[in-house]
C-alpha positions in Angstrom: 152.7 83.9 105.7 152.6 85.4 109.4 149.7 84.9 111.7 147.4 87.9 111.9 148.0 88.2 115.5 151.6 89.6 114.8 150.4 92.3 112.5 147.5 93.4 114.6 150.1 93.9 117.7 150.0 97.3 119.0 153.3 99.6 118.1 152.9 102.1 120.9 152.0 105.6 120.3 148.2 106.9 120.6 145.2 107.6 118.5 143.1 110.3 117.8 140.0 110.7 119.5 136.8 110.2 117.5 134.4 113.5 117.9 130.9 113.1 119.8 128.3 112.3 117.1 125.2 114.5 116.9 122.9 111.6 118.3 124.8 111.5 121.3 126.1 107.7 121.1 128.4 106.4 123.9 131.8 107.1 122.9 134.7 104.3 123.0 137.3 105.0 125.3 140.9 106.4 123.7 144.0 104.4 125.3 146.9 106.9 126.1 149.5 104.4 127.4 152.6 106.4 126.4 151.2 109.7 128.0 150.1 107.8 131.3 146.3 108.5 130.7 144.8 104.8 130.3 141.3 106.0 129.4 140.3 109.4 128.1 136.6 110.7 127.0 136.7 113.8 124.8 133.6 116.1 125.7 132.2 119.2 124.5 131.3 121.5 127.4 129.2 124.4 126.4 129.0 127.8 128.1 126.1 126.9 130.2 127.5 123.6 131.3 131.0 125.5 132.4 129.0 127.8 134.6 127.0 125.0 136.2 130.1 122.8 137.3 132.7 126.2 137.6 134.9 125.1 135.0 134.8 128.3 132.8 137.6 128.7 130.5 140.1 131.2 131.2 138.7 131.6 134.6 138.5 128.3 136.3 140.7 126.2 134.0 143.7 128.0 132.9 147.1 127.2 131.0 148.5 126.8 134.8 146.0 124.7 136.0 143.8 123.0 132.9 141.8 120.7 135.1 139.1 120.5 137.2 137.7 118.0 139.9 134.0 117.7 140.0 131.8 115.9 142.4 130.2 112.4 141.0 127.2 113.4 143.0 126.7 116.9 141.0 126.9 115.1 137.7 124.2 112.4 138.7 122.2 115.3 139.8 122.4 117.1 136.3 121.3 113.9 134.6 118.2 114.4 136.5 117.6 117.8 135.4 118.8 118.1 131.9 118.4 114.2 131.0 119.9 114.0 127.4 120.6 117.4 127.2 123.5 116.9 129.5 126.9 117.5 128.0 128.0 114.3 130.4 125.2 112.2 128.6 127.4 110.6 126.1 129.5 109.2 129.3 127.0 108.3 131.3 127.7 104.7 131.7 131.3 105.5 132.7 130.5 108.2 135.3 127.8 105.7 137.1 130.7 103.0 137.1 133.2 105.3 138.6 134.7 104.1 141.9 135.6 107.6 143.4 133.6 110.6 144.6 135.5 113.2 142.3 136.0 113.2 138.7 138.7 114.9 136.6 137.9 117.1 133.9 140.9 118.2 131.9 140.4 121.2 129.4 141.9 120.8 126.1 143.3 123.9 124.9 145.1 122.4 121.5 142.1 120.1 120.6 144.7 117.1 120.9 141.5 114.8 121.1 139.5 116.6 119.2 137.1 118.5 121.6 137.5 121.1 124.2 137.7 118.9 127.4 138.1 115.5 128.3 137.4 113.1 131.1 139.8 110.8 132.6 137.6 107.6 133.5 139.9 105.7 136.0 141.2 106.8 139.7 144.6 105.6 138.4 144.5 107.4 135.3 143.5 110.6 137.5 146.2 110.0 139.9 149.0 109.9 137.5 147.6 112.9 135.9 147.6 114.7 139.1 151.0 113.4 140.4 153.1 113.7 137.7 156.8 113.0 137.8 159.0 116.1 138.1 161.3 116.6 134.8 164.7 118.3 135.5 165.1 121.3 134.3 168.0 120.9 131.9 165.3 117.9 130.1 162.7 120.7 130.3 164.9 123.5 128.3 165.9 120.5 125.9 162.1 119.7 125.2 161.0 123.3 124.6 163.7 123.7 122.1 163.1 120.0 120.4 160.0 119.7 118.3 157.8 117.1 119.0 157.6 115.9 115.2 161.4 115.5 115.2 162.3 111.7 113.3 165.1 109.8 115.0 166.5 107.4 112.5 167.1 104.0 113.6 169.3 101.6 111.3 167.8 98.4 110.4 169.0 95.4 112.4 169.7 92.4 110.6 167.9 89.1 111.7 167.9 85.7 110.7 165.5 84.5 108.1 162.5 82.5 109.7 160.1 80.4 107.7 156.6 81.1 107.8 155.3 78.9 105.0 155.9 81.2 102.3 157.8 79.1 100.2 155.2 76.4 100.1 152.8 79.4 98.7 155.1 80.2 96.2 155.6 76.7 94.9 151.8 76.1 94.8 151.6 79.1 92.9 154.2 78.5 90.5 153.0 77.1 86.6 154.1 73.5 86.0 152.6 71.3 82.9 150.3 68.9 83.7 149.3 67.7 80.3 151.4 65.5 78.2 152.9 67.1 75.2 152.3 66.0 71.7 154.9 65.5 68.8 153.7 66.0 65.3 156.1 64.5 62.4 155.8 66.1 58.9 157.4 64.0 56.0 157.5 64.5 52.2 158.8 62.6 49.7 162.7 63.3 48.7 161.8 63.6 45.1 159.5 66.5 45.5 162.1 68.7 47.4 162.9 71.5 45.1 160.5 70.6 42.6 158.7 74.0 40.8 155.3 74.9 42.1 152.6 76.5 40.0 149.6 78.6 41.5 146.6 79.2 39.8 143.3 81.0 40.8 140.1 79.0 41.2 136.6 79.6 42.7 136.7 78.0 46.1 133.0 77.8 46.0 132.9 75.6 42.7 135.4 73.3 43.6 134.2 70.7 46.3 136.8 70.3 49.4 138.7 73.3 48.2 138.9 74.9 51.3 138.1 74.2 54.8 136.9 76.9 57.3 137.8 76.7 60.7 135.3 79.0 62.8 136.1 79.4 66.4 134.1 77.9 69.0 133.9 77.9 72.9 135.5 74.8 74.3 134.6 74.1 77.8 137.5 71.7 78.6 139.9 74.8 78.0 138.1 77.4 80.3 139.7 78.2 83.4 137.4 79.7 85.8 139.3 82.3 88.3 138.8 81.3 91.5 141.1 83.2 93.5 143.5 86.3 92.6 146.5 87.9 94.4 147.2 91.7 94.7 150.5 93.0 95.9 151.0 96.6 96.5 154.1 98.7 97.3 154.5 101.9 99.1 156.5 104.5 97.0 157.6 108.1 97.7 154.9 110.8 96.7 155.9 112.9 93.9 154.9 116.4 94.3 155.5 119.4 91.9 155.3 123.3 93.5 155.6 126.4 91.9 155.4 130.0 93.0 154.5 133.5 91.6 153.3 136.5 92.9 150.1 136.0 95.2 147.5 138.6 93.6 148.6 137.6 90.0 148.1 133.9 90.8 144.6 134.3 91.9 143.5 136.2 89.0 144.9 133.7 86.6 143.4 130.8 88.5 140.0 132.5 88.6 139.9 133.4 84.9 141.1 129.7 84.0 138.9 127.5 86.4 135.8 129.6 87.1 133.3 131.8 85.5 133.9 135.2 87.5 130.2 136.4 86.6 128.1 133.2 87.7 125.8 134.2 90.5 126.7 132.1 93.2 123.5 132.7 95.6 121.1 131.6 92.3 123.3 128.5 91.8 122.7 127.8 95.6 119.2 128.1 95.5 119.0 125.9 92.5 120.9 123.1 94.1 118.2 123.3 97.0 115.6 123.2 94.6 116.0 120.0 93.0 114.8 116.9 94.6 115.8 113.0 94.5 118.6 111.8 93.4 119.8 110.8 90.0 118.3 107.5 89.9 114.9 109.1 90.3 112.5 108.4 87.3 109.2 109.6 88.3 107.7 113.2 88.1 106.9 114.9 91.2 104.0 117.1 91.8 105.0 120.7 92.4 102.0 122.7 92.6 98.2 122.8 91.2 96.0 125.5 90.3 92.1 125.5 90.0 89.7 128.0 89.3 87.7 128.0 92.7 85.3 130.9 91.8 84.2 129.9 88.7 80.9 128.2 89.2 80.8 126.7 85.8 82.4 123.4 84.8 85.5 124.3 82.7 88.2 122.3 81.1 91.7 123.4 80.2 92.2 123.6 76.3 95.6 125.4 76.0 98.5 126.3 78.4 101.8 128.4 77.7 104.3 129.3 79.8 105.5 133.0 80.0 108.6 133.3 78.0 110.7 135.4 80.7 108.8 135.5 83.9 109.5 132.6 86.3 106.7 130.7 87.7 103.8 132.5 85.5 102.0 130.4 83.2 98.7 131.1 81.1 95.8 128.6 80.6 92.7 129.0 78.6 89.6 127.5 79.7 86.1 126.5 78.2 83.1 125.1 79.3 82.5 121.2 79.3 79.6 121.0 77.2 78.8 119.4 73.4 77.6 121.7 70.5 73.8 120.8 71.5 74.1 121.8 75.2 75.9 125.0 73.9 73.2 125.7 71.6 70.4 124.9 74.4 72.4 127.1 77.2 73.6 130.1 74.8 71.9 132.3 77.0 73.8 131.5 80.1 76.9 131.2 78.1 76.7 135.0 77.1 76.3 136.2 80.8 79.9 134.4 81.7 83.1 135.7 80.5 85.4 133.8 78.4 89.0 133.6 80.2 92.7 133.5 80.0 94.1 132.8 83.0 97.4 133.7 84.4 98.5 131.6 87.6 101.8 132.4 89.4 103.5 130.1 91.9 103.4 132.6 94.5 99.3 132.1 94.5 97.9 129.0 93.8 94.2 130.5 94.2 93.9 134.0 92.5 94.6 134.3 88.8 97.2 137.3 88.8 95.6 138.2 85.3 92.4 137.6 83.4 91.9 138.3 79.5 88.5 138.4 78.2 87.3 137.1 74.7 84.3 137.1 72.6 84.3 133.3 73.1 85.9 130.2 74.6 89.6 130.0 73.6 90.8 126.8 72.2 94.6 127.6 71.6 97.0 130.7 72.1 100.7 131.8 71.8 102.7 134.4 73.2 104.5 136.4 70.5 107.8 135.6 70.5 109.0 139.1 69.8 107.3 140.5 72.6 105.6 138.5 75.1 103.1 141.2 75.8 101.3 140.4 72.6 99.1 137.4 72.7 96.9 135.9 70.2 94.2 133.6 70.6 91.7 131.2 68.5 88.2 131.0 69.4 85.3 128.3 69.2 83.0 130.6 66.9 86.0 131.0 64.3 87.7 134.7 65.5 91.1 135.4 66.3 91.8 137.5 69.6 94.8 139.6 70.1 95.6 141.3 73.7 98.4 143.8 74.5 99.2 143.3 78.5 102.3 146.0 78.3 100.2 148.1 80.6 100.3 145.2 83.1 103.9 144.1 82.6 105.2 146.1 86.0 102.6 144.2 88.1 103.6 140.5 86.7 107.4 141.1 86.8 107.0 142.1 90.6 105.2 138.9 91.7 107.4 137.0 93.9 107.7 133.3 92.8 108.4 130.5 95.0 106.4 128.4 97.7 106.0 131.7 100.2 103.3 134.0 99.5 104.3 137.8 98.4 103.3 140.6 101.1 101.6 142.1 98.0 99.2 139.6 97.3 98.3 139.3 101.3 97.7 143.1 101.6 95.6 143.5 98.3 93.7 140.1 97.6 92.1 139.8 94.3 88.9 138.1 94.2 86.5 137.9 91.6 83.6 138.9 94.1 85.2 142.2 94.5 84.2 145.8 94.0 84.3 147.1 90.2 87.9 148.8 90.8 89.7 145.7 91.7 87.9 143.7 88.9 89.0 146.3 86.2 92.6 146.1 87.6 92.3 142.1 87.2 90.2 141.7 83.8 91.9 142.6 80.6 90.0 143.6 77.5 91.3 142.4 74.1 92.3 144.9 71.6 90.9 143.6 68.4 89.2 140.6 67.2 88.8 139.4 63.6 85.9 139.7 61.1 83.5 137.1 61.3 82.1 137.1 58.1 85.9 136.8 56.3 87.5 134.5 58.8 87.0 131.0 60.3 83.7 129.7 60.5 84.3 126.9 63.0 86.2 126.2 65.9 90.3 127.3 65.2 92.1 124.1 66.4 95.7 125.4 66.2 97.5 128.9 66.0 101.3 129.7 65.5 103.2 133.0 64.8 105.4 132.9 62.2 109.1 133.7 62.6 110.7 137.2 62.6 113.1 136.3 60.1 110.6 136.3 57.0 106.9 137.3 55.7 104.8 136.0 52.8 102.4 137.8 50.3 99.3 136.7 49.1 100.9 134.4 46.5 102.6 132.5 49.4 106.0 133.8 48.2 108.7 134.6 50.9 110.6 137.7 51.6 112.8 139.0 54.3 111.3 140.7 57.3 111.6 144.3 57.1 110.2 144.9 60.7 112.6 142.6 62.4 109.3 141.3 64.6 106.8 138.6 64.2 104.0 140.1 62.3 102.1 137.3 60.8 100.0 134.3 62.0 98.9 131.2 60.8 95.5 129.1 62.0 93.8 126.2 61.0 90.3 125.5 61.9 87.5 122.8 61.8 86.0 124.5 58.7 88.6 122.7 56.7 90.7 125.7 55.9 94.2 127.0 56.8 94.4 130.8 57.0 97.8 133.3 57.0 97.1 136.7 58.9 98.8 139.9 58.7 98.6 142.0 61.8 100.0 145.1 60.0 97.3 147.6 58.3 96.9 146.7 54.6 97.0 149.9 52.5 94.4 148.3 49.7 91.9 147.8 52.3 92.1 151.6 53.8 88.2 153.0 54.1 87.5 156.3 52.6 88.3 159.4 54.4 84.3 160.0 54.9 84.2 156.6 56.6 87.2 157.3 58.6 85.9 160.3 60.2 83.0 158.3 61.6 85.5 155.7 63.1 87.2 158.5 64.6 84.3 159.8 66.3 83.8 156.2 68.3 85.3 156.6 71.6 87.5 153.9 72.8 87.2 152.6 76.1 90.1 153.8 78.5 91.4 150.5 79.3 91.6 149.1 76.1 95.1 149.6 74.0 95.1 151.1 70.8 97.8 148.9 69.6 95.6 146.8 67.0 92.5 148.9 66.9 92.9 149.0 63.0 92.3 145.3 62.9 89.3 145.3 65.3 85.9 143.8 63.4 87.6 144.3 59.8 90.8 141.6 60.0 90.7 139.7 57.2 93.6 136.8 56.2 96.1 137.5 54.0 96.1 133.8 52.5 92.9 131.1 52.6 94.0 127.3 51.8 91.7 124.4 51.3 92.9 120.9 51.3 91.1 119.2 48.6 90.9 115.4 48.5 91.1 115.5 45.1 88.1 114.1 42.7 85.7 114.6 45.2 84.1 117.8 46.4 85.1 117.2 49.9 88.2 118.7 51.9 90.3 117.6 54.5 89.4 119.0 57.7 92.7 120.2 59.6 93.2 120.1 63.4 97.0 120.7 63.8 99.9 122.1 61.8 103.5 122.4 62.1 106.0 124.7 59.9 109.4 124.3 58.7 110.1 127.3 61.1 108.8 125.8 63.9 112.0 124.6 65.7 113.3 128.3 65.5 110.5 129.1 68.3 112.5 126.6 70.5 115.1 129.0 70.7 113.1 131.9 71.1 112.8 131.1 74.6 116.9 131.6 75.1 116.8 134.2 72.8 114.3 136.4 75.0 115.7 135.3 78.2 119.4 136.5 76.9 118.0 140.1 76.0 115.7 140.1 79.0 113.8 143.0 77.9 110.3 143.4 77.9 108.5 146.5 76.6 106.9 148.2 79.6 104.0 151.1 80.2 105.6 154.2 78.9 108.3 152.7 76.8 108.0 152.8 72.9 106.3 149.4 71.9 107.3 148.4 68.2 104.1 147.2 67.5 102.3 150.9 67.4 104.5 151.8 64.2 104.4 149.0 61.6 104.7 149.3 58.2 101.9 148.5 55.5 101.6 145.0 54.8 101.8 145.6 50.9 105.1 147.4 50.6 106.8 147.1 47.2 110.5 147.0 48.2 110.6 143.3 49.6 113.8 141.1 49.0 112.8 137.6 48.4 114.3 134.5 50.0 115.7 131.9 47.6 115.5 128.3 48.6 113.1 128.3 51.4 110.9 125.4 52.4 107.5 126.3 52.2 106.0 123.0 52.8 104.4 122.1 56.3 103.0 118.9 57.6 99.1 119.0 58.6 97.4 116.5 60.8 93.7 116.1 60.2 90.4 115.0 62.0 90.0 111.8 60.1 93.8 110.9 61.2 95.8 111.8 58.4 99.1 113.3 58.0 99.7 115.7 54.9 102.7 117.3 53.8 101.6 120.0 51.4 102.7 123.8 50.2 101.5 127.1 51.1 102.4 128.6 47.8 99.3 129.2 45.7 98.9 129.0 42.0 96.4 130.3 39.5 93.7 128.3 38.2 94.3 128.2 34.3 90.6 128.1 33.6 89.4 130.5 36.0 92.4 132.5 36.7 91.7 132.5 40.6 94.1 131.7 43.3 94.0 128.1 44.6 95.9 126.1 46.7 98.3 123.2 45.4 97.6 119.6 45.6 99.4 118.0 48.7 102.4 116.3 48.3 101.8 113.2 50.1 99.1 112.1 52.4 99.1 109.3 54.7 96.6 107.7 57.0 98.4 106.4 59.8 96.4 107.3 62.9 93.1 105.9 63.8 91.6 109.0 65.4 92.0 112.6 65.1 95.3 114.1 65.1 96.0 116.4 68.2 99.8 116.8 67.9 102.0 117.6 65.0 105.3 119.0 66.5 109.1 119.0 65.4 111.8 118.3 67.4 113.7 120.9 69.3 116.9 119.1 68.2 116.3 118.2 64.6 113.9 120.3 62.4 113.2 117.5 59.9 112.1 115.2 62.6 108.1 115.3 63.2 105.9 113.6 66.0 102.4 113.0 65.2 99.9 111.5 67.8 96.3 110.8 67.2 93.8 108.1 68.3 95.6 105.1 69.8 98.9 105.3 68.1 102.1 107.9 67.6 104.3 108.1 64.4 107.4 110.0 63.9 108.2 111.3 60.6 111.2 112.7 58.5 110.9 115.3 56.4 111.8 114.9 52.7 111.1 111.0 53.1 108.0 110.2 51.6 107.8 106.4 51.9 106.2 106.7 55.2 106.9 107.2 59.1 110.2 106.1 60.6 108.5 104.9 63.7 104.7 103.8 64.0 103.7 102.4 67.3 101.2 99.4 67.9 97.8 100.5 69.5 97.8 101.9 73.0 95.1 100.4 75.7 94.0 104.1 76.3 93.1 106.5 73.6 96.1 109.1 73.4 94.7 113.2 74.3 98.1 115.1 74.4 101.7 115.0 73.5 104.8 117.2 73.4 108.7 116.4 73.0 111.2 116.7 75.8 113.0 120.1 75.6 116.3 118.8 77.0 116.5 115.0 75.6 116.4 114.5 72.0 115.2 110.7 72.8 112.2 111.7 75.1 108.5 112.7 74.6 105.6 112.7 76.9 102.1 111.3 75.9 98.9 112.1 77.7 95.8 109.5 77.9 92.1 109.3 78.4 92.4 107.7 81.8 94.5 110.1 83.3 97.8 108.2 82.9 101.1 109.8 80.8 103.4 107.7 78.9 107.2 108.5 78.8 108.7 107.3 75.7 112.7 107.0 75.9 113.6 106.0 72.1 117.3 105.2 73.6 115.8 102.5 75.9 112.7 101.1 74.1 111.0 101.7 70.5 108.2 99.4 70.8 106.5 100.8 73.9 106.9 103.4 76.7 109.8 103.7 79.0 107.3 104.1 81.9 103.5 105.1 82.7 102.7 107.5 85.7 99.2 108.2 87.1 98.6 112.0 87.1 95.1 112.4 87.6 91.5 110.9 87.7 90.6 112.2 84.2 91.7 113.1 80.7 94.7 114.8 80.1 94.1 117.5 77.6 97.5 119.4 77.3 101.6 118.8 78.1 103.7 121.9 78.0 107.1 121.4 79.4 109.5 124.3 80.2 113.0 124.8 81.6 114.0 127.2 83.6 117.6 126.4 84.6 119.7 123.6 84.0 118.6 121.8 87.2 115.1 122.8 87.5 112.2 121.9 84.9 109.0 121.7 85.1 106.4 120.1 82.9 102.5 121.6 83.1 99.9 118.6 82.7 96.2 120.2 82.2 92.9 117.7 82.8 89.5 117.6 81.9 88.0 118.9 84.7 89.9 122.3 84.8 93.0 121.7 86.9 96.3 122.6 86.1 99.1 120.1 87.6 102.7 121.3 87.5 105.1 118.8 88.0 109.3 118.6 88.6 111.2 116.4 86.2 113.5 114.2 87.4 117.2 114.0 86.6 117.3 111.3 84.6 114.6 112.6 82.0 116.0 116.1 81.8 119.5 115.6 81.4 120.7 113.6 78.3 123.4 110.9 78.3 126.7 111.0 77.0 126.1 111.4 73.0 122.5 110.9 73.2 121.8 113.2 70.3 124.5 111.8 68.1 122.9 108.3 69.1 119.3 109.4 68.0 120.5 110.8 64.6 122.1 107.2 64.1 119.0 106.0 64.9 116.9 107.7 62.4 119.2 107.4 59.3 119.1 103.8 60.0 115.2 104.0 60.1 115.7 105.7 56.9 117.9 103.1 55.4 115.7 100.6 56.4 112.3 102.1 54.5 114.5 102.5 51.5 115.5 98.7 51.7 111.8 97.8 52.1 111.1 99.9 49.2 113.5 98.5 46.8 112.5 94.9 48.0 108.9 95.9 47.1 109.9 96.9 43.6 111.5 93.8 43.1 108.7 92.1 44.3 106.5 93.9 41.9 109.0 93.2 39.1 109.1 89.7 40.1 105.2 89.5 40.0 105.1 90.9 36.6 107.5 88.5 35.2 105.4 85.6 36.6 102.1 86.7 35.0 104.2 87.5 31.7 105.2 83.7 31.9 101.5 82.3 32.1 100.3 84.5 29.4 103.0 83.2 27.3 102.0 79.7 28.4 98.4 80.4 27.6 99.2 81.9 24.2 101.2 78.8 23.1 98.3 76.5 23.1 96.3 78.5 20.8 99.3 79.0 18.4 99.2 75.3 17.0 98.8 74.8 13.3 95.4 73.5 11.8 97.3 70.3 10.8 98.5 69.5 14.0 95.4 69.9 15.8 93.9 67.5 13.0 96.6 64.8 13.7 96.2 65.0 17.5 92.4 64.3 17.0 92.9 61.5 14.7 95.1 60.0 16.9 92.7 60.4 19.6 90.0 58.8 17.9 92.3 55.8 16.8 93.0 54.9 20.4 89.6 55.2 21.3 88.6 52.5 18.2 91.4 50.3 19.6 90.0 50.6 23.5 86.4 50.0 22.0 87.5 46.9 20.2 89.7 45.2 22.9 86.8 45.7 25.2 84.3 44.0 23.1 86.8 41.2 22.6 87.5 40.9 26.4 83.6 40.5 27.0 83.2 37.8 24.3 80.8 39.9 21.9 83.5 39.6 19.1 85.1 36.4 18.1 88.5 36.5 17.1 89.7 34.3 14.2 92.1 31.5 14.6 94.2 32.4 12.0 94.7 35.7 13.1 98.1 36.1 15.2 98.3 37.9 18.7 100.2 40.9 16.8 97.4 41.4 14.5 95.0 41.4 17.3 96.8 43.9 19.1 
């Protein structure tokens, strides 16, 4: 092979000069031997530098005279004045070592060396440039008409072959047989040639040595380790396909084929800038936090909900951190302080944008999927509260989001201690509350809007929703009841005309909408369900519920965002003209699943039906018995949630463990974790990854589970706060920006940005999770089959024991007497032999040995 020095020998020509780096490192000289320029240093001379040294383009340096001689003293003085800012600073060392007094700077109009000027760093190069040899006119004319890139073909010249050692390498690389070949000879008797052969079938396992199994195994003696690998390459001509078409038509076809012409480029640019980290980052990054600094009481966050349509707007409900005894003791002071739902915006982390008042502390609330201006919440005293913020829709829509504060918020700050005029603009009163006597008796722990595709009657039967909007709710409470509510007026409960006139005389406050005035203080549940424990008179205490149609609510976000239409003040609100709840012309829905999951305070998970049935003795409507009951959690269940990707997969969290269920599988959970080191307090599925969910703990840490990575423990844990996490709520704004809201026991709401790895699913993740769930179902079925087999074997063993016992008592009387007589004879014989051996009985001499025996 040729030595490396031969391959690296210069072949003439020139190299393109590298541009100056931003950090102004010293550049390497560019050799230009063929041009007569030994050392050239490209420079960028700004307009200011050109004026200082009188080398302005098109004035001092032109096409006829593209160079300028600059004194070395002037450049050194510029170093003292401007230091590293000087444009000559990258070649400072070259200038200081330059032997002459004048340096030649040449204007590079065509950017042959990458920049607008270049410096010749030697006296020889300067003289060669200034004193060029004159070219004859004929050669100049020929040079003008001849292209610089013209290639002149030179045929190859045959040369004798000179060996450089390649034949030795070829001989070394050639394959040669090193092992000695083995020869086998197989013989057979000549008498057996051509003999008939008969084949028959036999069981290989029943005949000894009937077959020999040759299994594969690794043999270290025949493992070849590759130590070196040679790769060769060959240059081939590049193949290129070209076509032509009318220019305007071609552009239109390309745009329609390769890109979305309706995409918002500016929005996508902002989304790209808003992302953080890289694709390997797995930790949540805190984006913002909210704390009510104006409220003097010690509050905790009980529920969180993102606004479905407005970016950066989030609502939280707060409650006083007091026990039941302390609430009774400080009840007088608590009545003087309002119970609120706060609306926070990314644009103002200090001042709430809206504050919804309620009769008592709110422990759960939900935006209406049909109209985000309608909000329903559950109080600690068992009442349901309804708000209508349509009058404030323009205000919250015009809030500027992002890191900068809006001008509107700066000019008109809203504090809690402002005059009454500003206070009324911030506080919003409720439209209606439910009846205290007919509703729940204790705190409402969960609330859900029923889908706008169906509605139910008093029997729990399902019908098509004639209004096309969400009109019914379901709540559960610590008073052991689950109630279904209808926000439409009930004709059967309409008061008499006389009482109606009295109600009309009551003045309605100007700031309270009349949307749900017909429900105020008279709202009763449509259905009330009690989960009985069976033989005892006690009932299960529900804490969370999950209906079969809950998965549709995850898609409601995309539906609302697609419509982008929120009812504003002055527009027709569909909730003002609702039909009665007891209409007769209702179309029933067949094959509708009315069963749902319930988490209890005792740690149980119940699968039951909301349909009512009549008691055959009393004729009253009563709830059906639960279909199944599982005691898998060692504490109160605080999360019962369906997967956004699979409508039959449910996540339950309570106490120190979690479980994943599949609807229709009654044998138990698909996955049940072991006890965690700290108690779990909140949880939520990921909205974009099927195998990921988040769990909050009482020590302020959040466990992130990734079932594709691990199924026995969380994939990672991250510290969020110093106290207990009370609520978790993720939200997806765009494909590149996703947030998760985490609330704590001290009343702080943390907004964190979800990294790439936790927000973007891997390839075929949904199908992989489906396969995992199916595999777990088969495993449960196998375990149940084995249980049945073991139970059957146990029964058979017990029967065998019983048969043996009965055989001992089924002997005849004669057999028993014969056995007893034989035992007695054996005893007498043993007694006689013992006495003879002791010498107490003499044996006659005439008695033979056989007679003695």
